[in-house]
C-alpha positions as CSV (number, residue, x, y, z in Angstrom):
1,X,172.5,110.2,162.5
2,X,170.1,108.0,160.6
3,X,166.9,108.5,158.8
4,X,163.7,106.7,159.7
5,X,163.8,104.8,156.4
6,X,163.9,101.0,156.8
7,X,165.3,98.9,154.1
8,X,162.9,96.1,153.2
9,X,163.1,93.3,155.7
10,X,163.8,90.1,153.6
11,X,165.4,86.8,154.4
12,X,165.9,83.4,152.9
13,X,162.6,82.0,151.5
14,X,162.8,78.5,152.8
15,X,164.8,77.2,155.7
16,X,163.2,74.0,156.7
17,X,164.2,73.9,160.4
18,X,161.5,75.1,162.6
19,X,163.2,74.1,165.8
20,X,166.5,75.6,164.9
21,X,166.0,78.7,162.7
22,X,163.1,80.6,164.1
23,X,164.2,81.3,167.6
24,X,167.7,82.5,166.8
25,X,166.7,85.4,164.7
26,X,164.4,86.5,167.4
27,X,167.1,85.9,169.9
28,X,169.3,88.2,167.9
29,X,166.6,90.9,168.1
30,X,166.2,90.4,171.8
31,X,170.0,90.6,172.3
32,X,169.8,94.0,170.6
33,X,167.4,95.0,173.4
34,X,169.8,93.5,175.9
35,X,172.8,95.3,174.4
36,X,170.9,98.6,174.5
37,X,170.1,98.2,178.1
38,X,173.4,96.6,179.1
39,X,175.6,99.3,177.7
40,X,173.1,102.1,177.7
41,X,172.4,102.6,181.4
42,X,174.6,103.5,184.3
43,X,171.9,103.3,187.0
44,X,173.6,100.6,189.1
45,X,176.8,100.7,191.0
46,X,180.2,99.7,189.5
47,X,180.3,96.7,191.9
48,X,177.1,95.5,190.4
49,X,178.6,95.6,186.9
50,X,181.5,93.5,188.3
51,X,179.0,90.9,189.5
52,X,177.2,90.9,186.1
53,X,180.5,90.6,184.3
54,X,181.2,87.5,186.3
55,X,178.1,85.9,184.7
56,X,179.4,86.4,181.2
57,X,181.6,83.8,179.4
58,X,184.4,85.3,177.3
59,X,186.4,84.2,174.3
60,X,189.7,85.3,172.9
61,X,189.2,85.9,169.1
62,X,192.4,87.7,168.4
63,X,193.8,85.0,166.1
64,X,190.7,84.7,164.0
65,X,190.5,88.5,163.4
66,X,194.1,88.7,162.2
67,X,196.0,91.9,161.7
68,X,194.5,93.3,158.4
69,X,191.3,94.9,159.8
70,X,189.3,97.9,158.7
71,X,190.4,101.2,160.4
72,X,188.2,102.6,163.1
73,X,187.0,105.9,161.7
74,X,185.2,107.5,164.6
75,X,184.0,106.9,168.2
76,X,181.0,104.8,167.1
77,X,180.5,101.4,168.7
78,X,179.8,98.3,166.6
79,X,178.7,95.2,168.3
80,X,178.1,91.9,166.4
81,X,175.2,90.0,167.8
82,X,175.1,86.2,167.2
83,X,172.2,83.8,168.0
84,X,173.6,80.4,168.8
85,X,171.7,77.1,168.8
86,X,174.1,75.3,171.1
87,X,172.1,72.5,172.8
88,X,174.1,71.3,175.7
89,X,173.6,72.0,179.4
90,X,170.5,74.1,180.1
91,X,169.6,74.0,176.3
92,X,169.6,70.2,176.0
93,X,165.8,70.0,176.4
94,X,165.3,72.0,173.1
95,X,166.5,69.0,171.0
96,X,169.5,67.2,169.9
97,X,172.0,68.7,167.4
98,X,175.6,68.2,166.8
99,X,177.9,71.3,167.0
100,X,176.8,74.9,167.2
101,X,175.1,76.9,164.4
102,X,173.9,80.4,163.9
103,X,170.8,81.7,162.1
104,X,171.2,85.2,163.4
105,X,173.9,87.7,162.5
106,X,173.1,91.3,163.4
107,X,175.5,94.3,163.6
108,X,174.4,96.8,166.2
109,X,175.9,100.3,165.5
110,X,175.8,103.0,168.2
111,X,176.4,106.5,167.0
112,X,178.8,108.6,169.1
113,X,177.0,110.4,171.9
114,X,174.1,108.0,171.9
115,X,172.1,109.9,169.3
116,X,171.0,106.9,167.4
117,X,171.4,103.1,167.0
118,X,170.8,100.9,164.0
119,X,170.7,97.1,163.9
120,X,171.7,95.6,160.5
121,X,170.4,92.1,159.9
122,X,172.4,89.9,157.6
123,X,170.1,87.2,156.1
124,X,171.6,83.8,156.8
125,X,171.3,82.5,153.3
126,X,173.1,85.4,151.6
127,X,175.6,84.0,149.1
128,X,178.8,85.9,149.6
129,X,182.5,85.5,149.1
130,X,183.8,84.4,152.5
131,X,187.4,85.2,153.4
132,X,189.7,82.5,154.7
133,X,189.8,82.2,158.5
134,X,191.5,80.4,161.3
135,X,189.4,78.4,163.7
136,X,190.0,78.5,167.5
137,X,191.9,75.3,167.1
138,X,194.3,76.9,164.6
139,X,192.9,75.2,161.4
140,X,192.6,77.4,158.4
141,X,189.2,77.4,156.6
142,X,189.6,78.3,152.9
143,X,187.4,81.2,151.6
144,X,185.0,81.0,148.7
145,X,181.4,81.5,147.7
146,X,179.1,80.2,150.4
147,X,176.2,81.2,152.7
148,X,177.2,83.9,155.2
149,X,176.3,81.8,158.2
150,X,178.8,79.2,157.2
151,X,181.5,81.5,158.8
152,X,180.1,80.8,162.2
153,X,179.2,77.2,161.6
154,X,182.8,76.5,160.7
155,X,184.9,79.0,162.6
156,X,182.8,80.4,165.5
157,X,182.3,84.0,166.5
158,X,185.8,85.2,165.6
159,X,185.5,84.0,162.0
160,X,182.0,85.7,161.8
161,X,183.5,89.0,163.0
162,X,186.3,88.6,160.4
163,X,183.7,87.9,157.7
164,X,181.5,90.9,158.5
165,X,184.6,93.2,158.6
166,X,185.8,91.9,155.3
167,X,182.5,92.2,153.5
168,X,181.4,95.6,154.9
169,X,184.6,97.4,155.7
170,X,183.2,98.2,159.1
171,X,185.4,97.8,162.2
172,X,183.6,95.5,164.6
173,X,184.5,96.3,168.2
174,X,182.9,93.4,170.1
175,X,180.6,90.5,169.7
176,X,177.8,89.2,171.9
177,X,176.6,85.6,171.5
178,X,173.3,84.5,173.1
179,X,172.0,80.9,173.5
180,X,168.6,79.2,173.9
181,X,168.0,79.7,177.6
182,X,168.9,83.3,177.5
183,X,165.8,84.1,175.5
184,X,163.4,82.8,178.2
185,X,165.4,84.4,181.0
186,X,165.2,87.8,179.4
187,X,161.4,87.6,178.7
188,X,160.6,86.2,182.1
189,X,162.8,88.8,183.9
190,X,160.6,91.4,182.2
191,X,157.4,89.8,183.4
192,X,156.4,88.8,179.9
193,X,156.1,90.6,176.6
194,X,153.0,91.7,174.8
195,X,152.2,90.2,171.4
196,X,149.1,90.6,169.2
197,X,147.8,87.8,167.0
198,X,145.6,88.6,163.9
199,X,143.9,85.2,164.2
200,X,143.7,82.2,166.5
201,X,146.7,79.9,166.5
202,X,146.6,76.2,167.2
203,X,149.9,74.7,166.2
204,X,150.6,71.1,167.3
205,X,154.3,71.2,166.4
206,X,155.2,74.3,168.5
207,X,152.4,73.6,171.0
208,X,151.2,77.1,170.6
209,X,147.5,77.6,171.3
210,X,146.4,81.2,171.6
211,X,143.3,83.1,170.6
212,X,143.3,86.2,168.4
213,X,144.2,89.5,170.0
214,X,146.6,90.7,172.6
215,X,148.5,88.4,175.0
216,X,151.3,88.7,177.5
217,X,153.6,85.8,176.8
218,X,156.5,84.5,178.8
219,X,158.3,81.2,179.5
220,X,157.5,78.3,177.2
221,X,154.7,80.2,175.5
222,X,157.0,83.0,174.4
223,X,159.4,80.4,173.2
224,X,156.7,78.6,171.2
225,X,155.6,81.9,169.7
226,X,159.0,82.8,168.4
227,X,159.8,79.3,167.2
228,X,156.6,78.9,165.3
229,X,156.9,78.3,161.6
230,X,153.8,77.0,160.0
231,X,151.1,78.3,162.4
232,X,151.6,82.0,161.6
233,X,151.8,83.9,158.3
234,X,153.0,82.1,155.3
235,X,155.8,80.2,157.0
236,X,158.6,82.1,155.4
237,X,161.5,83.9,157.1
238,X,160.4,87.1,155.4
239,X,157.1,87.0,157.2
240,X,158.7,85.9,160.5
241,X,161.3,88.6,160.6
242,X,158.6,91.3,160.6
243,X,157.0,89.6,163.5
244,X,160.4,89.3,165.2
245,X,161.0,93.0,164.9
246,X,157.7,93.7,166.6
247,X,158.7,91.3,169.3
248,X,161.9,93.1,169.9
249,X,160.1,96.4,169.9
250,X,157.9,95.0,172.6
251,X,160.9,93.9,174.6
252,X,162.6,97.3,174.5
253,X,159.3,99.1,175.2
254,X,158.7,96.9,178.2
255,X,162.2,97.4,179.5
256,X,161.9,101.2,179.1
257,X,158.4,101.8,180.3
258,X,157.7,99.6,183.3
259,X,160.3,101.0,185.6
260,X,162.9,98.4,184.8
261,X,165.6,100.9,184.1
262,X,164.8,103.2,187.0
263,X,164.3,100.5,189.6
264,X,167.6,99.0,190.9
265,X,166.0,95.8,191.9
266,X,164.2,95.2,188.5
267,X,167.3,96.3,186.6
268,X,169.6,94.0,188.4
269,X,167.1,91.1,188.0
270,X,166.8,91.7,184.3
271,X,170.6,92.0,183.7
272,X,171.4,89.1,185.9
273,X,169.1,86.9,184.0
274,X,170.3,88.1,180.6
275,X,174.0,87.9,181.2
276,X,173.9,84.3,182.4
277,X,173.5,83.2,178.8
278,X,175.9,85.6,177.1
279,X,179.3,85.1,175.7
280,X,181.5,88.0,174.5
281,X,185.0,88.7,173.3
282,X,187.6,89.1,176.1
283,X,187.9,92.9,175.5
284,X,184.2,93.6,176.1
285,X,184.8,94.1,179.8
286,X,182.7,95.8,182.4
287,X,185.0,98.8,182.2
288,X,184.2,99.1,178.5
289,X,180.5,98.8,179.2
290,X,180.7,101.4,181.9
291,X,182.5,103.9,179.5
292,X,179.9,103.4,176.9
293,X,177.1,103.8,179.4
294,X,177.8,107.4,180.0
295,X,177.3,108.4,176.4
296,X,174.3,106.1,175.8
297,X,172.3,106.7,179.0
298,X,169.6,108.7,177.1
299,X,169.0,106.1,174.4
300,X,165.4,104.9,174.2
301,X,163.5,102.4,172.2
302,X,162.5,105.1,169.7
303,X,166.1,105.8,168.8
304,X,166.8,102.2,167.7
305,X,166.3,101.5,164.0
306,X,166.3,98.1,162.3
307,X,167.3,97.5,158.7
308,X,168.2,94.5,156.6
309,X,171.0,94.4,154.0
310,X,169.2,95.1,150.7
311,X,168.9,91.9,148.7
312,X,167.5,90.3,145.7
313,X,167.2,87.0,143.9
314,X,170.2,84.7,143.5
315,X,169.9,83.4,140.0
316,X,171.6,80.0,140.4
317,X,169.4,79.0,143.4
318,X,166.0,80.5,144.2
319,X,166.4,79.3,147.8
320,X,169.4,81.6,148.3
321,X,169.7,85.4,148.0
322,X,172.3,87.9,146.8
323,X,172.9,91.4,148.2
324,X,171.5,94.2,146.0
325,X,174.2,96.6,144.8
326,X,175.0,99.4,145.0
327,X,172.4,99.7,147.8
328,X,174.2,97.3,150.2
329,X,177.6,99.0,149.8
330,X,175.9,102.4,150.3
331,X,174.4,101.2,153.5
332,X,177.8,99.9,154.7
333,X,179.5,103.2,153.8
334,X,176.9,105.1,155.8
335,X,177.5,103.0,158.8
336,X,181.3,103.2,158.5
337,X,181.2,107.0,158.4
338,X,178.2,107.3,160.8
339,X,176.2,109.2,158.1
340,X,172.5,109.4,157.5
341,X,171.2,106.3,155.8
342,X,170.1,107.4,152.3
343,X,167.0,105.9,150.8
344,X,168.1,103.8,147.8
345,X,166.6,105.0,144.5
346,X,163.3,103.2,143.9
347,X,164.1,100.9,146.9
348,X,160.4,99.8,147.1
349,X,160.4,98.5,143.5
350,X,161.3,94.9,143.7
351,X,163.3,93.5,140.8
352,X,162.8,89.8,140.1
353,X,163.4,88.4,136.5
354,X,160.1,87.2,135.0
355,X,161.5,83.8,134.4
356,X,162.0,83.4,138.2
357,X,158.3,84.2,138.9
358,X,156.2,81.1,139.0
359,X,152.5,82.1,138.7
360,X,149.1,80.4,138.5
361,X,146.4,82.4,136.9
362,X,142.9,81.7,138.3
363,X,139.7,83.1,136.8
364,X,137.5,84.6,139.5
365,X,135.1,86.3,137.0
366,X,132.3,85.1,134.8
367,X,134.4,85.9,131.6
368,X,135.1,82.6,130.0
369,X,138.7,82.0,128.9
370,X,140.1,85.1,130.7
371,X,142.7,83.2,132.8
372,X,144.0,81.5,129.6
373,X,144.4,84.8,127.8
374,X,146.2,86.4,130.7
375,X,148.4,83.3,131.1
376,X,149.4,83.5,127.5
377,X,150.2,87.2,127.9
378,X,152.4,86.5,130.9
379,X,154.1,83.6,129.1
380,X,154.9,86.0,126.2
381,X,156.6,88.3,128.6
382,X,158.8,85.6,130.0
383,X,156.9,84.6,133.1
384,X,156.8,81.0,134.2
385,X,153.1,80.1,134.1
386,X,152.6,77.1,136.4
387,X,148.9,76.6,135.7
388,X,145.6,78.0,134.5
389,X,142.3,77.4,136.4
390,X,139.2,78.7,138.0
391,X,139.1,80.3,141.4
392,X,137.1,78.4,144.1
393,X,135.5,81.8,145.1
394,X,134.9,85.0,143.2
395,X,136.8,87.9,144.8
396,X,135.5,91.4,144.7
397,X,138.7,92.6,143.1
398,X,141.9,91.0,141.7
399,X,144.1,89.4,144.3
400,X,147.7,88.2,144.5
401,X,148.3,85.4,147.0
402,X,151.7,83.8,147.5
403,X,153.2,80.7,149.0
404,X,156.2,80.4,151.3
405,X,159.2,82.2,149.9
406,X,157.4,84.0,147.1
407,X,156.8,87.4,148.7
408,X,159.3,89.2,146.4
409,X,157.9,87.5,143.4
410,X,154.4,88.5,144.3
411,X,155.5,92.1,144.8
412,X,157.3,92.1,141.5
413,X,154.3,90.6,139.6
414,X,152.1,93.2,141.2
415,X,154.0,95.9,139.3
416,X,152.7,94.6,136.0
417,X,149.5,92.8,137.1
418,X,147.4,95.4,139.0
419,X,145.9,93.8,142.1
420,X,145.4,94.4,145.8
421,X,148.3,94.1,148.2
422,X,149.9,90.7,148.0
423,X,149.1,88.4,150.9
424,X,150.6,85.2,152.2
425,X,148.5,82.1,151.8
426,X,149.5,78.7,153.2
427,X,147.2,76.9,150.6
428,X,149.5,78.2,147.8
429,X,152.5,76.0,147.0
430,X,155.9,77.2,148.1
431,X,157.5,79.6,145.6
432,X,154.3,80.1,143.7
433,X,152.1,83.2,143.2
434,X,148.4,82.9,142.5
435,X,147.0,85.7,140.4
436,X,143.2,85.6,141.1
437,X,141.4,87.7,138.5
438,X,138.5,89.8,139.8
439,X,135.8,91.9,138.1
440,X,138.2,94.9,138.2
441,X,140.8,93.3,135.9
442,X,141.7,95.6,133.1
443,X,144.8,94.0,131.7
444,X,148.5,93.9,132.3
445,X,150.4,97.2,132.7
446,X,152.5,98.1,129.7
447,X,150.4,96.0,127.4
448,X,152.1,95.1,124.2
449,X,151.3,97.3,121.2
450,X,148.5,96.2,118.9
451,X,150.2,97.9,115.9
452,X,152.9,96.2,113.8
453,X,156.3,97.6,114.8
454,X,158.3,99.4,112.2
455,X,161.1,97.5,110.6
456,X,163.9,98.3,108.2
457,X,163.0,95.3,106.0
458,X,159.2,95.6,106.1
459,X,157.5,95.7,102.8
460,X,154.2,97.5,102.0
461,X,152.1,97.7,98.8
462,X,153.0,101.3,98.3
463,X,156.8,100.7,98.1
464,X,158.5,101.8,95.0
465,X,160.1,98.7,93.6
466,X,162.9,100.8,92.1
467,X,164.0,101.9,95.5
468,X,165.7,99.6,97.9
């Protein structure tokens, strides 16, 4: 059983590949919906499952997994979902790229009896100690400190399974890999998915042109929506992953509310489209799916929870992240033992060292010199003040605006600089937070004392010179 608490959804702050990175996180979320439906329903005949199984490509990853694997502690099912950007065959029109890479690694955990499911997202730029692994060709890849998605880039799905098992201690039962064309097939088979835009989008790069409000998107429009980088939000993966979760929610909601699961024709069309772009391990057979189906038949969209491995700043490189301990290990232990996920102590309080927070202080009031004074105070506390200036407009209250990849920094700064909820702003430089002072500004929290601190070697006029 799992609580309704969601660990904060964070990911790598940069990632300069709009045509490679955006889609595959979303594809991972969509594949969660596919996995829920694929293994969670038994509404079609066994022969139909056989037909669908024939659509799926399978790989033998026995050698990559090795023999020293975590024990299986219960009857829970753990499926590793991987988004692949392979661009041959039907995927060739999405661009040229050598090899195959992954920007999506999600572990889907089904509790015994189908009571709950949780999808754990592993941010691609997490710096971790990778284990050594054998590639499908038999070459051994040495372990070491690297980004977690390097395991797939270098060794494929088998090495990724081995990495997740080693880092989490969770036994991974199967993997499901989805490619480019699978995304469109899933969305189109559902008749489109509803999205909602807070403002109009006209993005030349992704060719996405939509008005504000609700839309049913499918085909290339859906693809452009999930691939968009600079036209929505602040362009960071943190902002996009929230959007992607909503997209998955819409996929699962559509699949469970429009008769897809109760109509044999619709169900077959959906699964036939989805499985044509799926690769699994050789042991994830139709027989295994059928066995799981009986226990998961009652699972609905409301029983699927999404979390991200708790993370924080990675000191050597602001473009990378490190898992926050002990919260990450506590999450893994809860999944291993199928326990309720406990809310980490003060999980909502973001901890980023002041030196890693680059801030511009802008005066939005009529008080001369206010920005300089606040900037000096922040500098004294160890913050990296990138500039002092005057705001182009005068806000009604103090604001925090941040550029790409600075959401955590903005949240952390807000803990000492009272302001409205931090918001992304594409006009702010990447990695920078703008503190725009408003008429409500009343100073930094925990202001330094105006009294002289006591000291053992302090001297006052009343001291007795005979006493030392």
